[in-house]
Each structure stands twice: as C-alpha cells, then as structure tokens.
N, C-alpha and C positions, 0 to 999 in steps of 0.2 A: 430609874436611869433615865438620863434625858441626852439624845444625840444631837450632834452638831455636824452639818456637812458643810464642807468647804470645796467648793466645785470637784466635787468627785470624791474627795477625800474625806473619811467619817471618823469621828472620834466619840467612844463612849465615856461620857464624863458624868461624874455622880452629880446628882441634882442639887448637893448641899455647898458647890462651889460658888463662891460670892464675887460680885461684880469685881473687885479689886483683883483678884486671881485670873479673872478674863482678861483684863487689861495686861497683866503682867504676861499672859500668855501671848496675846497679840504683839507686844513690844519685843517678845522673844523672837518672834517670826520675823518682826522688823522688815527690812528690804525683801525678804524672800517671799512675803505674800502676794505683792503685785505679780511677781515671776510667776508663782503657782498657779494664780488665777488666768493670766494671759496665757501660759502653755496650756492649760486644760480647756480654756473657752475657745481659742483660736480656732482649732480643728474642728469643732462643732458647730462655731459661726459660719466657718467656710463651707461645709457640708450641706449647711441648711441654704446656703444661699445659692450654691451649685443646684441642689435639688428645685430650688425656686426656678432658676433659669431655665433647666430642663422641663419642667412642668408647664412653664409659658410658653416654650417652645414647641411643645406637645400640644397645647389648646390651638395653638395658630394653624396646625395640620388639619388640611381638611382630607379626608380618605374618599377617593370616588372610584367609581367602577360600575360593572353590569354583570348578570349572569342570563344566558340567552340559550334557548332551545329551539330546535328546528324540526319541522314535519315537512317534508320533501317528497314529491312524485316526479319523476323523469319519464317523457314519453318515449325516450330512447333506450331506456333501462327496463327491457322486459321482466327481467327477474324482481326488480323493485315494484313494478306496475302489479305483478302477481301478488307480491307481499301485500299489497295495499300500501306502499310507501314506506318511509323510514321515520321513526319519530327519535331523534338523537338529540345529544349535547353539541352545542355548537361554539360558545365563547365563554370564558371568564375573563373580564379585565381590571385591574387596578391600578389605581394612580394616586398621588398625592400631589397636595397643592398647598404652598407654605410661604411665608415672607417674613424676614427680618432684616431690619436696619436699612430698608429699601429694596432689597434684594428679594425677588420672588422665585420660587421653583415650581415648574409644572413637569408632573412625568406620569406615564403609563405604561405598564406593562400588559401583554396580551397571552392566554393560554387558549389554543384550539385543539381538537382532536388530533394528537399526535404532533403536534407543531406548539412553538413557543417563540416570542419575538418582542422586542420594544417597538412601541409605537412613537414615542417621542420623549425627549428629556430636555428642557432648556431652563436657562436663567434669564430673569429678565428685570429690569430696572426702569424708571420713569426719568426721562430726560426734562420734561416740563409737563404741565396739566393735559397737554394734548399729544404727547409722545413717548415712544418706549422704545428700547432697544432689546431684543431676544439674541442669546447666544446659545448654542447647541443643535440638538435635532429638532428643528423647528420647522413649521408648514411653509411649503413652497408657494408664495404668492402667486397663482396662475389661475385665471378664469373666474367662474362664478365661485364666491365664498360664502360661507365654508364648506358646501357640498354641493355638485352639480346635479343632484338627483333627489326624488322624495322616498324612494323606496329602500330597502335596506341593503339589498344586493349591490346596487351601484350600476356601472355600464363598462363599456370599452375603456374609457378615458381612464379610468382608475386602476386598470393593468398597464396602462399606457405611461403612468407617471404625470398625468396631466388633471388628476383630480385625488385630493385628499393625501398628497406626496409630502412625506418629510425627508430632509436632507441636513447634512452637517455643514453649520455656517453660521452667519451672523446677519439678522434683519432689523430695519429701523422701519417703525410704524408710525404715522401720524395722523391726526384726525382735525382737520381745518374747517371748522363749519360742516358743511354737506361734503366737502372732498376728503377723502381716504386715500393716502398715498403710501405705499410700501417699498422698499429697496432692499434687495438682499443679494449677498454674496455667499455661495454654498463651494466648499471646498471639494466635497466629494458625496456620495450617497450616505445612507445610514448605516451601511455595514461593508465588510469586507466585499469588493467586487466579483470576488468568485462564490461568494455565499447567496445562493437563492432563498434561503430560509429566512424572509423579510416582510414585514407588512407593506412599507412603500415599494412599488415598481419602479426598478432602476435597470441600467445596463449589468449585464452578468457576463463576466469575462471566462472564457474557455479557449480550447483549442481551437486557432481559426478565428474566430470570432471574439478576439481578446480585446474588446474596447471598454474602456472605463470613463466614468464621468469625472471631469476636472475642470474646477475654475468656472463654476457657473454664476452669471449674473441676472438677476430677475428683477424687472419693474412692473408695477402694478397700480392702477390709479380707479377709482370708482367715484362717481359723483351722484348724489341724491336729489331727485326733483318729485316732490310729493312722494307717490307711493312707488316710484321708479328709481332703479339704481342703474346707471349707465357706467361702461367700464371698458378698459382696455389692457391687455397684458402683454408683455413680451420676455423671452427667455433666450439666453445666450450660453451655450455651453462647448467647453473643450472635450474632445473624444481623445484620448490618450490610447494608441495600440500598443501594448506589452510586448508583442512578437516584432511588428517593424519598428516600435521605438519612436513613433511619428504621431503628431497631434491633428486630428481631424477637428470638424465642427459640427455643430447642430444649432439650429434656432428654431423657435417657434413662437407664435403671435395668435392673439385671439381677441375679438370683441362682443361684447355680451349687455344683455338686460337682464335684471333681476327685479321682478316687480311683485309688490303684493296689493291687490286694490281690493279692499273688504274681505270678501271670502274668497277670492280668485288669486292663485300665484301663479306666475309666468317666467319661465326660465327659457331664455334663448341665446345660443350662442353660436358664434362661426369661428373657426380658427384654422391655422395651418401649422405644419412641422415639417422640418427637413433635417435630416442626418447624412452627415457627409464623413465617413469615415475612412481610414487609412490602412485599410487592411491588406494581409498579404497577398501576393500575387495567387491567382486562382479562387479566392473567396469572394461569393458574391457580394456586392455592396446595395442588392436592391431590398434587403432585410437586414434588422440588426437585432442581437440578441438580448432580451430582456429577462427578468426573473422575479416572481413574487410568489409566498406562499409554497416555498420550497419546490416550484416549477421553473422551468425555463421554456422561452418559447420566442419564435420570431415574430418581428413586428414589422411591417412595411417601413422603408427608410423615407417616403415621401408621401403625405397625404393631407388632405382636408378633412376637417372634423366638424360636425354639426350637431347641435344639442337643441331639442324642443321637448320642453318639459311643461306641465301644467298641474295645477291641483285646485282643489273646492273643498273648504270646509262646510259640512251640512251642519245644519241648526238643531243637531240631535245631541242634546246635552239634560242630564239630569241624573240623580242619584250618583253611582259610581262614575260613571259614563263623561268623562269631561271634553272629549273633542273626537270627532269622526271626520277623517279626511280621506277622499280619492282622488287619484291621480294616474298621470298617464305620463311615462317618461321614454322618448326616443332617442336614440344615439346612432350617428352614420360616420363610418370611416369610408372616405373615398379616396381610394390609393392610386396614385399616379400610374404605376407600372401596368399596362393594359392586361397581361396576362392575369394580374390578382384580382380575386374577387373581394367585392367591397364586403366589409362587416358592418352588422346591423344588430341594434338589441332594441326591443320595444317591452316595457313593463306596466301593465295597467293593474291597480290594487286599492288597498285601504289601508289606512292606519288608524287603530283604537287606543286612545289614550286613557287610562284609569290609574290615577294617582302616578305613581312612578312605574307603573307597567305599562310597556309599549308593545301593541301586538301589530304585525305587518302581515297582510293576506296579500301576496303578490301572484301574478300569473306572467311569467317573463317568457318572451319568445326571441330566438336569437339564431341568426343565420350568418354562418363564418366567424362566429363570436368564441371568445376563449370559456373553455369549461361548460358550453352550452352544446348540446349534441354528440353523438358517438363518433365523429370523425377524426382526422389528425388535428388534436388540439393545439399541437406545438407550431401548426403552421397556418391556424384560423385567422390570426390578425395579420398574416404575409399573404402568400399565395391563396390562402383559403384551406377549408378542411377537409377538402375532397368529396365532400357531399352537397355543397352549396344548396342547401334546403333549410327551412325552417324546423327549428326544433323547440320544443315548450316545456317548461317544467312549474310546478306550483309549489310555493315555497310559504308554510305560516310560520312566522317567527313570533317568540314570546320572550321579549326582553326587559329585565329589571334594573332599573338604571338608579343609581344614589350619589 
C-alpha cells in the first residue's frame, strides 16, 4: 500500500492505481481541492507567523537586574555590635528593556526585605538623532546626573527627592554637541500620595500634613568642556493640600560641576529649595512630610544644600580585579529655621569591580541624618534627631549586576 497525503487528509490507495485513475480522482475533487488546501494551510501559516513575531519580540527583550547582600555594623545598636554585625539579604531588582517600531520600554521593579516597589517604567521614542521623549515614571532631571554620590547608600538628598527620583510625567531630552538639555512635566509622584512604600522620596499626605505634589516643571542644562561638565537645574512644583483645598508651591535650584580628570572624579553642587504649603490653621509650615521605603518623616521647608564628592581610581588591576575606586562623599543640609539642627552625611569607602560583581566597603558618618543613629529619625531632616551627634555604621555590600 502507498499513502498519499493532502494537507492533513490521508488516503490509503493501492499501489496498482495508474496515472489515469489519479487524474480522474483529481478532476473529481475539482474546485474543492484549492478550498481544502487553503482551509487547512491558513491556520498553520498564521500560527507560524504569530510564533515567529513573538520569538522576534522576545529576542529584543533585555532582562536586567541585580542581587545584593549587606554586612552592616551600627555603632548605636549595641545588640547588633554584640552579635558582630548582621549579614543579610538587601535587595533583588529585575528590569526589562525592549524596542519595537521605534518605541522603547524601560522598567524595573525592586524587592527589599519586607518591601517591594516600582523603581521606574517609561516608554521612549526618538524625535531625531539627538532627541527623545520619555513618558511614564521617568527620572527627574535635577542636579548631578545620573547620581550625586559614589557610595551605594546615597545621601540626604536621596531621601528629599533631589537624587535618583522618579515621577509620573513626560520628559524631553536633547544632546546638541556638548550641550545636554532636559525639559520635563510631572503631573504627580510615582505612587498614591498617601503611600509611603515607594522608592522615590515624595511628599506623603496624612492628617494635618495633607500636601501632595502636583504639576511639576523641571529644566536642566549641562555643558561639557574637556573632562568637566557644568550644569544648572530648576524645579517648580504645585503643592495641593487636600484638607484646605488650596494650592501652595515649591521650588528648587542647583548649580553643579561633574568632572572626570584621568583617575580623579569631582562632584560639586550647591542648591536651594523652598516649600510654601497651604496647611490648615495650627499646622506648622516650618517642615513638610515626605516618605520613602515605607517610612514617613519631616523635612525642613527651606534650606540650602551642598555636595562635595571625590573619587580616585587606583592603578590596581589584574586577574579578576578590574577596578578599585576610593571615594569621599559629603552632603550638608543647611536649614533656614534657626532652631533646626543642620543635617550632614559623610561617607568614605572603596568600590571593587570584578566582572559583574561590585563590592562596596563604606564607613558612613551621619549627624541629624535619616536612618543614621538611635535618635528620632522622623525629625532628623527637620528639627533634628534629638541627639545632635555623629553616629557611624560600616556597610559592606556585594552586588551582582546583569
């Protein structure tokens, strides 16, 4: 017996059937044969095409992320010191980058010990060879970019929304030779104004301190001359108070130098901010409530900000060691209110790069600094933590990035 297959239909036909019989069989099928073939083939072709498109789309997706562990010793935590410090899980973050038909997606989500939050998510497209537009939870263009620190922990500005901050809006970026210009409008922060479980520090609303960010405009310019990048940023924000139903305002400005001179790196920045809320009667306007990492805290309404960071790349390379960088990062919040204690952070440390493994060894000193010391952290960035003394912690972080 010999088998003949017609697009999924099969006939067992005796091998002695001659050519004339086959032709007669074909004529009997007549016009039905193309219909049978088309009906059977079309779903298969469509499925194959759809699968091919999906595979092609997946091939364009780049998965990014990191896994991080921390060893920490805090001089204000006697029980921890007695234990010899804590070596714990710090963070897992996963992101996706992809592009199709000229539209790019960038996103990242983070998991901490007991916390999880979106870091950023935005869509982008090019306007021309030098310009693009981003829409979504995108980085606020203020001050030294991309970060105003060398260490992993950051500084006070991170918890005040002036460093590595992401809000919901639209941003235009253009690079014209040595000049980088960014203009952005943000309708609000990255989460509900009452939710403090967030990565980006924003105003967090609660009874009394019921202020919310609304309609923020950012202008940022940076110009490169040799190894030096000189820049300036301005920020204007509406402050809506959900109890008084009135709109206050806030503004911030900064000038900076971000330089790289062979092995030496320099970050210098001076800035000022002012919050002018429309609070209910009896609610102080000397401080304003912010939140991040599921904590709420007070921040002085008016202050000057200063940053002085330096790093140096040591000539120690070879084997698995690709880079050794030592650094000193200093940040000062000089508050207007005379009764408020100024806030300071100073970190000295080193970063070791081995392939995709980054190891930070930091000694951080803080005075009236958020999350540093055993005092009243909720008021550290406003009136002060009640101790007004230097506290220190050693932090060693192992982070694998991909």
